[in-house]
C-alpha positions, 0 to 999 in steps of 0.5 A: 785225176779221173777226167770225165768230159761232156756229154758224160754224167758230169757234163750234164751238171756243168752244162746246167751250171753254164746255162743257169749261172745267173739264176743260181747266183741271183737267188743266193748271197754274195759270200756263197757266190764268191766260191761258185766259179772256182768250184765249177772249174774244179769239177769241170776239170776232174769230173765225178770220181770213179771207183779208181779214186781211193776214197770212192772205191766202194760207191759208184758215184757216177751211177748216183748222179746219172739220172736227170733230177730236178733242181729248184734253182729258182728257189720256188717256195716250199709247198707245205709247212713242216711244223704242222705236217710233221711230228717227231716223237722223242719223249722228254727231248725238249729240243729247239726244233728246226726244219730244212725242207730239201735245201731250204731252211724253214723259220722256226715256229717258236720265238727266237728269244728262246735262244740264249743271247748271241746264239744264231740258228738261221739260213746262211742267206739271212745271216749274210745280209747282216754279218757276211764277214763271219761266213766269208771267213769260213764258208768253203774254207775246210771243204776246199777244192780237192773233192769233186762231190763237194765241188758240185755242192758248192756250185749249186748250193744257194742257201744253207743252215748256220749254227753259231754259238758265241764264246762262253755260251752253253746251250742246255737244250739240244737243237734238233734239225729235221731234214725233210725230202719232199717233192712230187717229182724226182729231185736233187737237193744241195744242202749246206751246213756251217757250224761255229762254236767259239771258245768255251761254248757247248752244243748238243745237236740232233740231225734227223733225215727223213723222206716224205714223198714217193720220189727219187731223191739225190741229196748232196750235203757239205757240212763245215764245223769249227770248234775253237779252244775248249768248245764241246760239240755232241752231234747225233745224225739219224737217217730214216729215209726210203729206198729210193733216196741217195744221200752223199754227205761230206763233213769237215771238222777242225778242232782247236786246243782242248776242244771235244767232239762226239759224233754219232752216225746212225743209219736205220733205213736208207737207199744208198748212203755215202758218208765222208768225215774229215776231222783235223785235230789242230790244237794240243789236247783236242779229242774226238769220239766217233760212233756209228752203226748201219742196219741195212737189208734188201739191196741197200748200201751204206759206205762210211769213209773217215779221216782223222788227222792228228796235227798236234800233240796230246790229242785223242781219237776213238772210233767204233763203227758197226754194221748189220747186213741182211739179204743182199745189202752191201756195206763199206767202212774205210777209216784212216788215222794220220799222225803228223810229224810232231804230233807226239803223245797221240792216243788213237783207237779204231774198231770196225765190227760187222755182222753179215746175217746172210750169205748174200750180204757183202761188207768191205772193211779197210782200217788204216794207220799212217804215222810220222811220230815216234811217241804214240799209242795207236790201234786199229782193227776190223772184223766181218762175221756171221751170227754165232750158231752156238748162241742161236742153238743155246737160245732155241734150246731154251724156247726162243724161236730162231727168228727171235734169237737172231733179232736178239743177237743183232740188237745186242750187237749194235747196242754198244754204239747206241749206249754211247749216245749221251742224250738220254731221250735220244738213246732210249728212242733209238733203242726202241727204233732199232728193235722195230727195225730188226723186227721188219717194221717201218721204223718211222716217227709219227708223220713220216711216210716211208715207202719201200 
């Protein structure tokens, strides 16, 4: 355990909590407050993870948390209306659009009657006022207490987003959640997400992360997702933040029998991004598919850490992650598949492919298998390479300029990930944005103010 005591980096967060505990709890619901003190004790004991901690070895968490960020503990109202100030242009998407500004859920502009009966998309605090039992039985249940960064989020998260789909309901329209970072001063925001799909339900959801202010941001996010029997969830996460954004996201998912998950994670523009994804296939016949790509340059950093636990028989998992790194960018992918005793007939495949377009770019790849069952089919592999000189030469011989040839090869390299996205308007839009990204243009939706 990596202990870090006052007055270190962790000390400024424990001191803030001790000083403002009453205010933090006074602006939040009882079901969220119930977990807060335990999270504080966990964090006070462990401190922030160092690079000696296996799952955090590729990202210096202490340097990310070291600056003195502002925290909206008193829950001052959001200063602008994102429904009027922001336009996200995805042709033909026809989504149900919601906004979260920093860590505050903004009520939708459309009528709630547009949602099918029983579906809830609301803030945790609002829903806790009428049905606290649904949140109490799930909030912080998967995140637990073994991760210090999740503990920080639990200490300070005062509200969050709830998506609840009751049994037998299948939403035909995708739900789009736009996470906006907006502040005139440097800010830390602690986002919380709880998604519950009951039996035989289905949901497509798109998360878009944007920055709308020229300030430093530290975003922590903890998402807990529950898929009951035969539930189907398709998630696509797209990040288009600026270079002064630091985002640390921990996602925990539990799948029951015959549930299906598709999780797409696309980083188009960022500063520092650290993603952790823990999936537990709890019931027989559950299956998940993970797709991800990151396009980074300059001194950008992208780190993805996945853990898939096969805890039941006849489950499947498939992972494909691709990185393209230019300039002095750094990337990391660490993926582990754990097959528990008794999880027979597991079928798992993991593939990580990376393209370093310059000699200065650095990529770390760590695929892992840990198997305690004897009737399984598991594979894993990782590659790190450069652009094919023979292909570049061939293309130049046919009149394609060198830079354009490089862009074509890089676009083709990530297209396999983009092609796996099932929502056609999102897939088409991402193809367009990927091409713009490789051309060096600011890949932003209308209304964004990305800054370098």
